[in-house]
Each structure stands twice: as structure tokens, then as C-alpha cells.
Phi, psi and omega in degrees: 000142180290150183299315183294325177290321177296315178297318178300314180294323177294316186283322187259346182239303188288313182296314177297322178296318178296316177299317180300312179296314182297313180292326177296314179295321178297314180292325183284312186270323184270314183268347179056044176282153170296152187300314184294320177296319179298315182295315182293321178297316182291322178293327177290324176296315180293324177296316178297317178302313180298319180297312180295314181294319179296320178297311179291329178295315180295322179294321187256014184298324180293318178294322179297316178296319179296316179295321179297319178293321177297319178295319178296321178295317179296320179289329180285332178289319183285000000 
């Protein structure tokens, strides 16, 4: 799998899902929040995460592609 696709899936799929689950469990078991309040709080956190990550992704897309190409070249040599 290409590095940029792996990084994209980690940043935009796996990490938000992990944050959502972790914060939901924290709010449910430790803070004893009601379920609906817990869900809305967690979705707002994930929304803020998506906005920030998307902004930084757009700024650094050229660098990400360059690093991905360098990694592919190194792997093809070996």
C-alpha cells in the first residue's frame, strides 16, 4: 500500500473512530453523562478534529506526495 494512502486512512478514518470510541467510553463510564449528551459532545470533538486535520492535510499535500514518492523509490531499490 502506498504511504500517502496509508497515512490518509490513519488520519481520516482510524484516528477519528478511535477518538470517538475512547471519548464515548470515558464519558459514559467515568463521567456518567447521559448517552445523548455524550454522543453530541463526542461528535463535535470529531468534527473539530476533521476540520483541523483537513486543513493541515491540504497545506501539506505536496510534502506528503514527495515523501511518499521517496519512500516508494527506496522500497523499489531494496
